[in-house]
N, C-alpha and C positions, 0 to 999 in steps of 0.2 A: 504494500500500500504506499503511496506517496505520502511522505510526511507533511507536505504543505499542500493546501488546497487553493490558495489565492497567492498569486505570484506578485512580486514587487511592481510590475507594469500595470497590473490591475488596481493596486492599492493607490499608486501615486496620484492618479488624477482627483481622487475624492480628497486626499489630503492636502491638494492645492486649492480646495474649494474654501470659501470663508469659513464654514462650520469646522472643517479638518484643519485649518490653520489655527483656529481658536483653540481646538482640542489639543493640538501639539504645543501651543504656546503655554497653556496651563500645564500640561504635563512636564514640559521643560523646566518651568518654574519650580514644580514640586521636586523632581528629581535632582535638580542643583541643590536645593536645599538638604536633601538627603545625602547626596555625595560630598557635601562640604564636611560631614562627619564621619566619612568613610575613608580609612587610611589602610595602607598596606602595600604589598608589592604588585598584585595583579587584580585588574577589574576586567571582566569580560561580559559583553553584551551579546545575547544570543537572539538573532533575528534582527532584521532591518525594519526599522519604523522611521520614516520621515527621512531627513538627510542622515546619511550613513554614519557620520561621526559627531552629530549634534549633541548627543547625551555624553558621549566619550570625552569631548572637550571640557567638560564639567569635572572630569575625574581628578581625584587627589592622590591616587596611587602612583606608583612609578611607572607602571605600564597599563595601557588600556587597549583592548583588541575586540574585534567583532566577528563572530562566528555566524554563519548563515548556511542553508541548505543548497544555495545557489550562489555561484561566483559573481561579483559585482564590484563597483567602487567601494572602496574602504573595507572590503570583506578581508580579514586576514587569514582565515581558514574556513574550508568547506566540510560539512559533516552532518550526519543524520541527528535528528533530536535524541534517538534513543541509543546513539554511540557517539557522544561527543569526543572530538579529538583533543582531549585534555587528560592529564595524569590525575590520579586519585589524589584529593586533598591538596590541589595545587592552587587554588583560586581564593582570593580573599573577598572579592565583592562580585556577586553575579546580578546582572540586569536583564529583566525579561519584559521588554516592552510590547505587550500584547502578543507574546510568543505563544502562550498556552492556547490562545484562541485560534491559531494557525497549525498547531501540531496535531498530527494524527491520533496520538495518544498523550495528552496532557500528563497524566499520571506517569507515564514512562519517562517523560521529559523531567519531571520533578525527581524521580529517582536517580537520574542521571545528575542532576543538580546536586542532590544529597551526596552523590559520590565524589564529585569534583571540588566541593566546596570544603575548605578548611574548618575544623572545630572552631566555632565561635565566628564563623564568616557570615558575611551579611548578604541577604537576598532581598532585591527589589523587584516587585511585580506591579505592572500596570494591567488593568482589565476593564472591561465594560460589563455592566450589570444587566442581566436579562429582565429584572424587576425595576425597570426604570422608564422615563419617558423615551429614551432611545430604543429600549427593548420593546416598548408598546408601539412604537412607530414601525419597527421592523415586522411585527405581527400584522398591523393595520395595512401596511402597504403591499403585503403579500409577495414581497421580494427581498433580497438580501439588502440590508441597510444597517450600517453603512457597507458599501461594497468593498471596503478595505479589510473587513473581519469576516472570517468564515463561519464562526459560532461565537456565542456569548457563554462565558463561563462564571457563575455567580461567585461573590466573595465568600459565602458561607461554604461553598464546595471546596474552593482553594484553601480555607482555614482547616477543614477537615483532613485534607491531603497533607498539609504541613504538619498538622498534629501527628499524623500516622508516622512521619519521616523524623518526628522528635525536632521539628524546628518551631521556635517560639516566636509568635507575632508581637513585635515590639511597638509598632505604630502603625495606625490605618488612617486614610484620609480620603473623603469623598469629594467629587467634583463635578462641574457641569450640571449643575441644577437647572430645571426648567425644560420646556420643550425644544428639542434640537432643531433649530431653525438656521437658515443659512445667514440671515442677518441677525445679529444679536449684539450684546454689549462688548465693548473693549475689554481687553485684558485685565487692567486694573479694577473695572467695575465688575467683571465677572468674578475675579478674585474675592472681592468683597461680599458678593451675592453668595459665593461657595462657602466663604467662613461663616457667614451668618446662618445659612441653611443648614450646614453640617452641625453647628452648634445648638439650634432652637428646634429643628424639625424632629418630630418624634420617630418618624420612620426613615430608612435609608433610601431615598428616592432619587439619588444621584446617578447620572449615567455612567461615570467613571468612578474607579477606586484604585488607591495605591496602598500596597501593603508592603511593609518592611519587617523581615524576619531575621533571627539569628539561628544558626545551627548549633545546637547544644553541644558542649563538650563531651567526649567519651567518658562514660562513668566508671570509675575504677573502685570495685569492691575490696576494700581493704580488709584484711583479716587481722584480728587481733593477735599482736605478738605474745607468745607465751614466754613467761619468765624461765620455765623449765626446758631445757634442751633435750630434744628426743634422742633416745637411745640409738646409737650408731653400732651396727654389726661390723665388728673387724675380726678377721680370721676365724669366724665362726662364734666368737664371743661378743657379747653385749658391751659396748663401752659403758661405764658408769656415768650417770649424769652429774652435772655440776652440784646439784643439791645433795646427791648421795656422797659425793667427795666431802662436802661440808659437814655432813652428819658424821662420817667416819672420823674426820679430824676432831670433832667436838667430843665424841666417844673417846678417843685416845687421850685427850686432855683429862677427861673425868677420871680415866683410869689412873693416870700419873698422879693426880691430886689425891685419890683414895690410897694409893700405894705409900705416899709421902705421909698421910695421916697414920696409917697402920705402923709405920716405923715410930 
């Protein structure tokens, strides 16, 4: 099965529309805020969304690379989502900008993410909610909307997958409230609307969501150290323990004291 159902050429015209540009601008601002606190050696973006290196230019890591299933501008490596060309525990920060919505098996992609991400590494996910104005327009229109996205994956479902992979969600942010129209408020006004709605609306009715998760460090089951050393078999005989040696020395001293008293 092909890992990608919508190619970059299909996505690009919609992302160049007013609504697409507004969505990209809001996401770029949110990701920039997250990456300002993400450090380490390597950041990897999986999947192209918008300009190839628009997100990577905001990285604070030593290196930032883009991996996609198809070659193209800015793509450093080509590989399938269920077999990423990355070593195990080699990446500090992973960015998935709507990548789960294009992967044939989103859960298989997250398993690969868990494999390549270092312990305590950071995972940043952008997605579109099916239970939102944009999801409703997709149903009402009877055709794929936006055409840049193959499917919608709900925030709740992504959270469940991350919990199974022992990744803890540290931050979530919802954005793009309101009916998705081509004409809309500017970026500053949209950011203010998003902030107010995310704080005061009782239900998560935003079209987009941002999740930031950390991979938990490997748990070590420390065994309680015993003060008594285990017996070691040497030449067919059991070597006496340290406590046994101490008891023998104490008994010898007592015998010496009693012999002195008898005299």
